[in-house]
N, C-alpha and C positions, 0 to 999 in steps of 0.2 A: 519779566513777570507775566506779560500777556501771553507769551509763547508757552509758559508753564501752565497757565490757566487753560489755554486751548488744548494742550496736551492732556491735561487731566480730564477735560470734557470728552475728548475722543476716547480715552481709556474707559471712562464710565459708560459711555454709549456702547462701546464694543462689549464690555462686560455685561451690560444690560441685554444686549442682543443674545449672547450665549445663554444667559439665564432664561430668557424668554423662549429660546429655541429648545432648551432642555425641557421646559415646562410643557410646551406644545407637543414635543415628541412623547412626553409622558402621557398626555391625554390620548394620543394615538395608540400607545401601547396598552392602555386600559381596556381596549377592545380585544386584547389578546389574552384574556384570562388573568390579568394582573390587577392587583389592588393599586391604588394611587401611589403608595410609598414604594411598592415593588416596581411599578412602572418608572418611577423617578430613578431608582437604582439602575435599572436596565438601560434607561436612556443615557446614563453616564457612559455606557459602553461606546456610544457613538461620538462622544465629545472629542477625545484625542484624535481620532481618525478624521473627523470633519474639520477640525482645526488644521491638521496636517495637510489635508486636501486643499483647503482654501489658501494655504501658504505656498505649497509647491506647484500646484497646477498652473497658476498664472506665470510662473517662472520657467515653464517649458520653453525651450530655446526657439523662439518664433522666427529668427532669421535663418534657421536651418531649412532644409527641404520639407515639403508638406508631409512626406512619408516619415521623416524623423520627428516632426511635431506630433503626428498621430501616435507613433510608437512611444514617445516620451510620455504623452498623456495617458496612454493605456497602461504603461508600467507604473506610473504614479497611482492611477486609480486602483489597479490590482493590489498594489502594496497597501494602500489604506483600507481596502476591502478585507484583506487578510488580517490587518491590525484590528479591525472591528470584530471579526469573528473570534480572534484571540481574546479580546476583552470580554466578549459575551460568554465564552466558555470558562474564562477565569472566574467571572462572577458565579457561574454555576458551581464550579469546583469549590470556591470559597464558602458558599452557603451550605454545601454538603459537608464541609469540615466542621462547621459550627453547629453542634447538636442543639443549642438553645435557640437557634434562628430557624424560622420556617423556610422550607426549601422553595426556591424560585422555579416555577415551571418553565419549560422551553418550548414555546409554541412553534409549529412548523414554519410559520412566516418568518421567524427570526433565523431560520437556516436557509431561507430563500435568498440567493444572491441578488435577484432583481429588486426585491422589496428593500433589502438593506442598502443596495446601491442607490435607490431612489431617495431614501432618507438622507444619506451622505451628500448626494448631489444637491438636494434642496438646502440643506444646512450650509454647505460650502458656498453655493451661489448667493444665498442671502448675505453672507459675510462679505463676499466679493463686491456686491452692489453697495452695501453699506460703506465699505472702505473707500470706494470711489467717490461716494457722496461726501464723506468726511474730508477727503483730500481737497475737494472744492470748497466746502463750507469752512474748514479750518486750515487754510494754507500755512505752511511752515516758512518762517523767515530765517531759519538757521542755515549757516553755510553748508555746502556740500563738501564733504571731506573724502578724499580718495588717494590712492598711491599712483604716482606716475614716475617711471624710471627710477624706482627705489627711493623716492622721496615723497613726503606727505604734502598734499596740496589741498587748500580750502578755497572754494569759490562761492560767491553768491549766485543764486539762480539767474538773477538779472544780468550777470556778467557773461553768461553762456549764450552763444548764438545758435549753435547746432552741434549735434553729435553724429559722427560718421563711423559706421562699422567696417572693419577690415578683417575678415576671417575671425581669428581668435582674439582680437582686441578692438577697441574703439579709440577714435580720436575726438577730443573735446576742443572745439574752437570757440574762443572768447571774442568779445567785441573790441578788445584792444589788440587783437592780432596774435595773441599767444595760442599755442597748441599743446595739448597734453595727451599722452597715451595712457590707457587703462585696460586691464585684462577683463573687466566685467563685460557681460554681453549688453547689447543695445536694449534688450527688453528689460534688463535690470535698471538701466538708466531711465527708460520710459516710466517704470514704476517709481523710481526715486525722484524724478523731476516733477511728476504730477501733471495736472491739467493745463498748466501754462505752457506746455510743450506738446507738439503734434507730430505723430508718426506719419510721414508722407511716402515712405519707401522702406523696404526691408532693411536698407542700409542707412537711412537718414531719419533723424529726429530734430525738429526745428523749434525755435522759440516763436510762439504765436505773436508776441509783441513786435517782432522784427521781421516777420515774413510777409511778403507781398506776392500774390498770385499773378503772374505775368503771362500765363497761358494755361491751357487745359492740362499740360504735363510739365509745368515748370514753375518753380518758386524762387524768388529772388530774396536773398538774405545776406547782409553784410557785404554787398558787392559781388556775391557769388550766385550763380544760377544752379539750382539743385533740381534734379528730375523728380517727378511725381509718378509713382508706379500705378498701373491700372487698378490694382487691388485697393489703393487708398484714394483714387481720383475723386470719387463722388463725395467722400467725407471731407477731403481737403477743400473742394469747391464749396461745399455747404458752410464750412467753418470760416474760410478766409474771404469768401465773397458775400457771406450772409444770405445765400440763397436757400 
């Protein structure tokens, strides 16, 4: 019951964020020759693309090369930008077809990719930050379910020690010595497991409760020594040593 209540609170907060975001976007658009109700209608053009951006961008494959990450991010952003312009022009077309409705103007700013991209980025980043806060504020106690070697597996987060990436798959290591393979990327597991796990390497994600920093470049967990990469060194030191 408690999980259900927490889930409802999270959904209500997220819905409230998007309603507030649309309202604030509408206030911005009123400076572009729109009345308030016209601005609300046009701001809805940004909603699907901003939600898509906030969903797909964090899932860009981080364990790939830097060049691949940049390319994936660019492709995602260009895709949602095209989606936004499509919705803007669809609204224009719709109002032209409805003789009993006043036509919506199309200010030059709404055809400016930089202006539109800035709005999308702000909306998506706000949702990203809110989602991270909600994962900390309302942690889930539900088991993690996934497929390993063609069979369904369910694990509690507390049973997982660390996740290790191997090219196109990951290995999940549990505190009782079991190991499971899964095809999802390590970034997906990072998002799934939430703030009780810490990324210490492009290939390793460890449980905070079971990790001990034994050197500037080494973490001990479950009797195993796992390297810390230079990219994550400062954050790992701050989190695990309290510095």
